[in-house]
N, C-alpha and C positions, 0 to 999 in steps of 0.2 A: 481377479481384477481384469477389466477390459484393457486393451492396449491403448497407449497414448500416442497420438500421431505427432511426428516431429517434422518440421519444415527444414530439411537439410539443404545444402548448397545446390544440389541438382534440382530439387523440387522448387526452390526459390527461383532458380534460373528459368525453369519451365513456366512457373506462374508469371514471372515478369514478362516473358515472351508473349504469353496469352494476353496479359493485360495491355501490353503495348499495341497489340493488334486491334484493340477495341477503340483506340483513339487515332485521330488524324494527326500525322506528323506535320510540323511546320518546317518550312524551308528557310534557310538563312537569307535575311534581307527582305523577306516577305511577311506581311501581317495578314490579318483578316480583311477581306475585301468588303465594300459597301453592301454587297448582296447578302452578306451573312447576317445582317441585322434587320429586324422589322422596325417600323416607325416607332412603335411603343418602346422597343429596346433602345433605340437611338435617343428617345426622350429621357429614359432612365439614365443612360450614360451621360447625357448632357447635364442633368441635374447633379449627378455624382461629381462631374468635373467642376461645377459651380461650388459645391461644398468644399472640394479640395482647394479651391481658390480662396475661400473664406477662412478656412482653418488649415494651417500647414501640417497639423498632426504633431507638432512639437509642444510639449507641456509649457515651455518657456514663453510661447506666444499667447497663452491664455490670459485674459484679464480677470482680476479679482480672485485669483487662486490663493489657497492657503499657503503660507510660507513657513509656518511652525506647526508641529504636532499638537501644541496646546490649543490651536484653533479648531481641532476636530472634537466632536462629542463622542464619548465612549458609549458603547452599547451597555445595557444592564448586565451585570455580572462580570464585566471586564475588570481585570485585575492589573494594577500597575506593578512595575518591577519591585517596588518596595513592599507592596502587599504580598507578592509571591514569596519574596525572600523572608518576610516575617512568618508566613505560614509554614515554610520549610523549616525555619529555625525552631518554631514551636513544636512541630512534629518530631524533629530530631531530639529536641530537649525532653519531650515526653517519653522518649525511649530510655532515658536515664543512662546514657553512655553507649548506646548501640545495641545491636542484636548479635548474639553469638550462636554458633552451631555446635552442638555437643553430641557426639555419638555415644549411645548408651545401650547396654544389653537389657535393661529394664528401666521403666520410668520411675523417677524418684517420687517419694510421697509428695502430695500437692503442697503441703505446708513447708517443704524444703525446696521446692522448685522456684526457678527464677522466671519472672514474667517477660524478661528480655532474651529468652533463650528458645531456640528451636531445637527440640530433642530429636535426634535421629535414632529411632529404636530399631535395633537389628531384628530382622525377621527370623523365625525359627528355620533351621536348616532345611526342613521338609518343604517349606514354602518357597525357598529361594530357587529361582530359575538360573541365576548366575550368582557369582560371589558378591558379597557386600551390599545386598539390597536392604534398604531401610525405609521405615515409615516415618513421616515427619509429624511431630506433635508440638502444640503450644499450650500454655496454661491460659485458659480463657474463662473469666468469671468463676474462678475457683475450681475449675474442672478441666480435664484433659480434652483437647480438641484435635482430631487428626486433620491435618491440612494438606496432606499429599504423600507422595512417595518418591524415592530416588529412582524407581524403575522408569524406563523410557519405553513408550509404546510407539513403534514405527509402523504399525500395521496399516495405517492410512496413507503412507507415503508411496510414491512411485518408485518402482525398482527399475534398474537399467534395462532388464530384459523385457519390461512392459512397454518400452519406447520403441515405436516402429516408424521408419521413414514414411512420409506421406508420398503416395504414388502419383505419377502424372495423371493416370485415369481418374483418381479421386479428386485431384485438383481441378480437372476439367469438369467433373460433376458439380463441384462446389461453385465454380465460376458460372456454369450454366444455371444453377439454382439461383444464384445472386442476380443474374441477368433477367430471369423470369420475374423477380420481385420488382424490377425497375419499371 
């Protein structure tokens, strides 16, 4: 697995310093001068100021706004809280008392199995990488269906030794690449 780059405190400080150097700092008490704006930009700013005078930005200042949720129209497929609760109650009721997990050394005959049970079938000792690994089975349409395993595969996860601090030179390269795109 290739290494994963970590932006640690030192790298973040370096990056922030680089980033700060790209922008002009403002001085206390000073704003942008008139020379910083073109006529077109001044016109845009003036129209933005007019909009802010017409609308304060506060919801309370809007006229004709809805005041109750019942005034809104639901999208197709939207479910009300009562519809959701009814669907959940129906689903739970169909389970006939819930699902149980039952460890077994062999699956019971289909005619003796419970439809509301997940059977945890022990693997043969020759297949076990660790103790107590089991395969998960349910009764589905009158036959056994394997639905999973209790084994956990962490092969795709990052290991701590794969995490490497991001170097200042790599940060500089990335910033330079980003600036080229601008």
